[in-house]
N, C-alpha and C positions, 0 to 999 in steps of 0.2 A: 237234374240231382246236383247238390253237391254237399260239401262239409269240412268239418274239421274235427281231427281225432289228436288229445295229446297222449302221449305214454309215459305212464308212470313210470318205467324205470329209466326213462333216459329224458333229457334237457331239451325237448324237439316235438315239435308237431306236424302233423301233416295234413297238407291241403289235397285234396279229393275233389274231381268234377266226374261225373260219368257221363260220356259223349257217345256213347255208342253202342246200344242195346242190341246182340242179336240174338234171335228165337230161332227156333224148329217147331214145325208144326206136323203131324202127321196125318192125312185126312185117311180114313179108315171107307175106301172104296172099293168096289167090284169091279170097275174095270178100268183100263192105264185111262190116265188123262191123254189126250190128242193135242199136240203141243204146236201141232202144224196148225191145226184147226184154229185154235187161239191163236197164234203169230199173223194167220192172216183176216183175222175177226177187228185187230189192236193195230194201231199205227207207235207206239211208244213202248213196241216191244223187240227183244230179240232173242231169236233163236239160230242158230248155226251149230243143227245136233254134229256134225265131222266136226268145231272145234272146242265142246261143251256139250255134255248132254242134258244142262236146264235151262231152259226159258226163262230171261232175264227180262223181270218187269218192273218197271217205276211210279210208285205214286205218290203224289204233291201233300197231299194230308191225311194222315201223319206222315209227312219225308221217310220212304222208306224204301228199298230195295230187293225185291223180290226174287230167289231160285228157285225154280216149279219145277219141278221133276214129274218123269210119267208114274210114277208109282204114287203120288199123290202124299210124296213129301215137299214139303219148305224151308226153305232157309232165309230170315228177314234179316236183314243188315240197315242200319245207317238211322236207327230208332235213338231218339233223344229218351223216353222213359220206357220202362216195362210194360207201363198200363195200357199203350198205345199199340201194344203189339195187337191185341184182342180187337183195336176198331181198323186196325190198317186188313187185319186176316179176314173180317166179317167185307168190307170194301170189293177183297181180291175174286173172293167166291163168288160173292152174289154178282157181279161183274161176269 
C-alpha cells in the first residue's frame, strides 16, 4: 500500500509506502503448545529455548515470519498487507 498526502498547513507532501506489517495473535488454548514437537516435525523452523523462548517459523506465501510461544501468543512480521495476516495464521494453524 502506498499513498500521497498533502499537508494543508505547509507546502510539502508526504510520500509513504507500507513495507512491513506486524500482527499479534493470541490463541485461546487450554494446554501449552509443545514447541519441541513442532520443531522436530518441520525443517523450516528454528527453536533454541536457551537463546529465545519462541519458535521461529517462516512461510513463503504470504511471505511472513512467525514467533510462536508456548502460551499461544504469536507475533507475525514481514507481511506486506494487513489482509495477509489472516491467511498466514490459517496456514500455520492448519499445519
